[in-house]
N, C-alpha and C positions, 0 to 999 in steps of 0.2 A: 504494500500500500504506500502511496506517495506520502512522505512525512509532512506534517504541518510546519513548514519553515517560518511561518509568521506567527506562530503561537506565542501568546504573552508569557507563558511559563518557560519558554526556551531561553537559556542563558544568553546574554549579550554576546559573549565571545564565540558562541556557536553560530548565532545569526550572522556575525561578521565574517565567519570562516567560509560561508557558503558563497561560491562564485556565481556570477551572473549567468554563466553558461549552464550550470547545474540547476539554478533556480528556474531557468526558462524551460527546462525539460518537462515541467508539469503539463505543458500543452500537448505532449504526446501520451500522457497517461490516461488510462480509463478509470483510474482510482480504484482498481481491484487489487487483490493480493498478488505478490510476486511479479511486479512490473519491472522488467529490465531497465526501463528508462529512469527509474528512481535510484538506481545503484550509485551514480555519482553523488547525489545529494546525501544519501545514507552514508557513503564512505567519508564525505567531508564532515558530516555531523559526528560520526564515531571518532574521526581524527581530532576534531576540536575538543570533544569530551575527554579524550585520552591525551591531549596535548602532544600529538604526533603529526607527522607530515601525511597528507592524504595518499601520496604515492606509496609510503611505507605500509599504511593500512591496507591498501589494495594488494600489495605484494604479499603480505602476511595472510590475508584472507584467501588469496588465490592459492598459495601453498597449502593452506589448511584444506581447501576444497579438493585439491589434487590428492592429498593424502587420504582424506576421508572417503572419497569416491574412487580411489585407486586409479587415478588418471595419468599416472607417470609413464 
């Protein structure tokens, strides 16, 4: 599901970490579960909460998916 990037409860540093490109991806979303177009925003939000670089979060989650689903 596409995250609520303008939610009042979302910390300021998380809102500021979301790029314009990722925020614009909502126009491709049907707002159902497991939408691939929401991955950039979700990655940026996780990175902001964890105080990490979004590229590092993407790399780590990709490695985890490969390991869990035996995609190597």
